[in-house]
N, C-alpha and C positions, 0 to 999 in steps of 0.2 A: 312691547319695548318701540319705538319711535326707530325709525335709519337713521342710524348715525356712522358715521367714517371710524367709530372704535371698531378695535379687529377683535374677534370671537375670540373667549378664554379657550380656546380646543387647546388639547392635550393636557400632559401632565405639569404642574407647579411647583417646580424646588424650589424649597425657602432653605437657604442656609443660612443656620444662626454662629455669629462669633460665642462663644462661651455655650457650656450644656453645663450649668449651674441651677438656681431656685427659678430662675425666670422662665428657661427657657423649656425645662422638665415640663413644669408646670404646663405650657404652655403645650407644649407635643401631648403632653399626656392629656389632656383638657379635647383636645383635636381628634386623638383616637376613639376615646369615650363616646366624645358627643358624635363621629362618625359609626359606632353603633348601636349610637340609641342610648347610650348605660350615662349619658351626664348632659347635661344645657352649659350649651357656650354664652352665657349670662355676661353679660359686659360688652361684648361688641354689637357694634353698629351696625356694621354690618350685616350680621344675622336678624336683628331685632329690630334697630328705629329704622320709621316712616316717615318721609319729608312729602309735603305738598308738591305736585309740577303741575302746573298750567291755572287757569285762574276761573274764578264766575261759575258758568253751566262743565267749563272741562277740568274743574280743579279733579283732582284725588291725591289720596296719600298713598303711595307706594314704598315697598321694603328698593332697598338698593339695589339689592338682584333684578329687580321687577323695572327697573326705570339702564341699568348698564350691564350689559355682560359680566358677570365675576365669576372667577374659579371659584369654582363648588370644593367643598370638603376634602372630599372622593377623590380628587382629581390633586392632592396636596402628598408630597414626599422631600421628608426631611432630612437635611446633615448639617455639622456640629464640626466647631474645631475647639478646642478648648487644651490647656495645659497638665489636665488631670486625665489618663489615661479610659476612667472609667466608662461603661455604656450607661446609656441615658436613663435604664432601670435603677442601677448601683445608682446613679448622681439623685434622681429623682428621692431614692429612699434616705439618702444622704442628709439630703435638704431639709428631709419633714416638713416640707410646706403639706403635703399631701398625706393624706392615712392610708395605711396599706390597702385597704378596702377598695380603695379608688383609683390604686396604679395597679394591683395584682392581674384584673381582666386584660389589659395591654400590655402587660409583661411582657411577653412573646415580640411584639413590636418593636416596643421600649429597648429591648435587649439587641435587636440589630444596629440602632442607632451608637456607634462605634466614634468617638469624635477623632476628626486628623489631627496630626501635630501640628501645634498653635504656630502662627508666628508672634514673637512674644521677644520682650526685653524687659528684665528685672527691673532696671532703672525707675523705667515705666508704672512696675505697682509692684510695689518691695515687697510688699506683706504675701505676695504671692508665691510659691515653691514648688512647680510642677514640674516633672521631666517627658509631659508630653508636648513636646517642644523642637521644632525646624532648626536644621544647622544649617543657617544662612550665614554666609562673609558679609551681604552688604545687604542695605533696605532693596536695592533695585533687584539680588536674587530674591526677598525675602517676598515680593512682592507675585515676579513671576513664579515661584513654588504654590501662593494663591489661585493664582489664574490656572496653573496645570489640576487645583486640585477642583478648580470649578468645572473646566473642560471633561473632565476624569468624571464628574459625579454627574454631571448633565448626561453623558454618552450612556452612564453603568446603570442609569435608573430612567433613561430615557425620556429626560426631559423637554418640553419646546420651551419654555421661558423658565428663568430662575432669579428669585429676587436674595439678596443677602443683607443680613440684619445685625446690628451689633447690639447682643447681651450678654456683654463682657463686664468686667470690673472700668471702674471710671479709672483712666490712667493720670500722670501728674500731669502740670498745669502746662500746656506749650499755648504760651505769646505768639499773636501772628508779627511773622518779618516779612515784610514788604519785599526785601529781596529774593529771599526763597520760597516763599507761600503767595507772590503778588503774582507771577505766573506758571502754566504749567510746565514749560521749557526749562525754568529754574527749579521747579520741583523734581523733576526728572532728574538734572543735574546732581543733583542736592542727593539724590537715591543712589545715583550711581556713584557717587562721590563717600556715601556710607554715611553722612551725614545726621548722625544719630542723636545728635540733640534737639532741631529742627525737623526731623520727620519721626513721627510716632509709628510704631506698630500698626495703629488703625486708620494712618492716613496709607500702608500698604494695602491693605486689606479692601478702600476704598479705591483706589486706584486701579486694583488688581478686577474686582466687580464691575466698576463702570467702561473697564478696556473691553471686558469679558462678556457686553452688554447688556447687564445685570443690573437693575436702581438698588443703590445703597442708601439702608436708613441707619443712621446715628442714634441708637439708643440712651447713649451717656452724654454727659456733658464736656465728653474732647473736642479739642478743635477741627479733627479730623477733614468734615467735609465745609466747615464753616468758614473756606480760605479762598480768594480768588481760583487760584493754581487749580482748585476742584472744580468749580463753577464754568469754567473755560473747558473741561475734560469732559463735564455732563455734557455740555453744549457741542462739544467735539466729536461725542460720542451716541448724541442725543438721548441720551437716560437722564430720568430722573430722579432728585437728590432728597434727603429728608431730615431733618435733625432739629435740634437736638436733644436728647433726655426726656426717656419715658418721663407724662405728666401722668401719677399715679394718686398721692394721698394728697400732703401737705397743698404742694403748690396747685392741686386742683381745685382744693376749697377755697386757695388764697386767690385765682384769675377766677372763680364764679362768687368770692364773697368783695371782694375788691371793689365791682361794678355797684355793688346795695350801697357801698358808702359813697359812691360818687354818686350817682343817679341820685341819692335821697339828697346832694348837698350836704353833708356832714361831713365836720373836718376831723383830720388824724393827727395824734401828736406823735403816738411810736405803733410799730407792730412788731413783736416779738417770738421767731418761732423758733422752735426746737423740737429735735427726732431724738429718739433710743431706738435705736434696731440690733441683730445680732446676727445679720447672714456674713455670707462671705463678701456680702455689699460693704456692712457696718467697720469689717476688720480692714478693706484696702482704704476705708474713708478715714479711719484713724491715723493715717500717717497724712500730715499738714498739706505735704506739695499734693494728695491727691486730695485734699479735701478742698482747696482754693478752688479745682476746677469746677466741684459740685458747689462753690457759694458763688460763683459768678454766676452760675444759670440760676439760682435760685433767687438772687437776689435781684434780678432785673425785671423781674414779672410787675412788681407792685409800681416800679418810676413809668412804666410805662400806660399803666392803665388812670390812676391820680397822679398826674401833674401841675405841679407846681406855675408854670405859664399861663394852664389855664385856667386855676383856680388860687390864686394867689392868697386868699384869705385861711384856703382852707387847705393846701397841700405842700407847705413852704416848713422845710426844715422839719419834716418829720422824721425820727428816728427806724428804721428797719433793719435788724440783728435775725441772723438766721445760724445757728447752731446745729449740727449734729453730733451724738454722742452713740460710740460703739458699747452696746451692753447685751453680752453673752444668751441671757438666761431667755431674751424673746425672741431668738433667732432671728425668722421673718417676719415674725408679728411687732410688724413698727406701731409707735405710740407719736403723732405728729401732737405739741400742744402749741398754741397759737392764742398771746396776750396782746388783745388790739386796745390800744388808748385812743380813744375818739373825743370830740366834742359837738356840742350843739348848741342849740339857742343860746345867745349872750357869750356862748365862749363857753357852758358848766363843760367840764367831763364826765365821761362814760366810759365803762370796760367794756367789752367782749371779750369770753375764753370760749376755746372751741378746742375740744378734744375727741382726735378723730384714733381711734382703736385701727389700726387698717392691716391686712396680709397685705405687704408686699409684690408678692408673686401674682397675688391672685389680681390684684388690680392690673398689674402687669400686664398678664396673657390673652385677657383679650384687647390688646393696644398692640400687642406686635402682630395679631391677626388680623387687626382693621388696616395697621401700615401698610403690611404686605400684602393682604389684597389690594388696595386701594394704588400699591405703590406701582403696582402687577398694570393693574385697569390705565394710570397713568402713562404707563410707558406704551401700551397698544390703543393706546389715543395719543399718541404723538405727541405727550407733553414732557417738556423735558429739562433740566436744573432744577434751582431750587421750585419743590411743590408747596407755597404755602397755603393752602387749601389743609393741609395735614398738621398745619399748626394744632389743630387742637387738641392731639394726644399728646404732643411735647412741651416741656417745662419751660426752654427758649429758646424760640423758634425762628429757624434762620432767613435772613433778611440782608440787604444788598446793604452793608454798613458802610459800604466805598460811595455811595452816592447819597450818604445821610437820610436811608429809609429807617424806617423805626419797625419793630417786631411789633405785631398784633396780638396782647396778650388778654386782650377781654376775651373771656369764655364764651359770651353771646355774639358777640361778633365773628370769632372762631368759628362758631357752627354756621353760622351764613355764610362764611365762606367755604364752609365743607358743601351746605347743601346747593349751593350757588354752582359747585364744582361739577359733584352729579349730575345737577340737571342740567349744566350745558355738553359734559359727554354724552349726556341722555337724549338730546337731540331737543330739549326743552329750553325755555329760555331762565335767564340766571337772571329771576327777577324779584330776592330782596337786595335792599340798600343797605350799605352796613355804614352803621351812622357814627 
């Protein structure tokens, strides 16, 4: 490893997860099993991927952990918040993502993870009905209570550092309101005034995490950190933020497949995407106000890859539709169908059909590992504010829309950004161009 000014990953890393449901328990179980050598963390780039550093005679392909100081799996301590009081073992069994034989060996560790009371507002997720909820009079009180949770957790578990990641349900859509979300001072005032319309519970988690010196990652399409007030707080606290929405199934396919159409200069008439899933995520998204939040994030992918202004003959007026349907028999085994209408030489039409029978939490778990380890790395490297290099893992990557910046959604460009950031933090040259 080269000499860099990245601080070492000494001591324990606390990973505090908002939500103790299917995604969180699958993630935690997998880490516990991997630590005992009983399972492999497949799908995790921090554990498996190798990237090139150096050129010519100096060229070598190394794991991320050989380029930069990453926290080890053995150093991770977990904590959660949830509206339901069941411990992580009970929640994992209830989720039915993993088989009992893959949960039982680490039952003792999972049972010790009892969720703290959640900062919750039923208006933001009407389909959830848990009673493990904080009694807070205002949004400001909510944030203060979460801050206390983070301090207590850190002290009790002897953590050197903490990262907070949202793996809870999608909240109802909160449009960005310049008057409330434009500055940190305005947001803090709104929290003190208990403005429940503009300040979502997730914003209280983000505010608390950043104020307590913990990076924050938004794994749902919530507006949470995608506002100038939070960017200002991240600058002030010099903490990394990332979001939004874990890129697991259909959008992963879309961000990887749309570049094929674009690179090959084929035309697009329409792209219809539909999903069926039956887990708690599906239940919450069955509520139209919550689905709208998800729809906005899923729709943004194509428009930044296949651009009409760049290729008017090929991408003017294509029709893009996204649907999510709650279907309980499937539980966590989500199915994504894509029907893509393209046209080629002389305008002749063709079709592509993609049917992805995926397991939502199995795809999400390694993303949580990578996002938390890389956010912790970014914090130790002195990187703060929006972490664009983490766009690879997210459906609707954060960007400064106030300055007309466009998100990078092309999977291969995102991968280049990721590799360059790892190289830079490892003291190597960030030597790949993003065309």
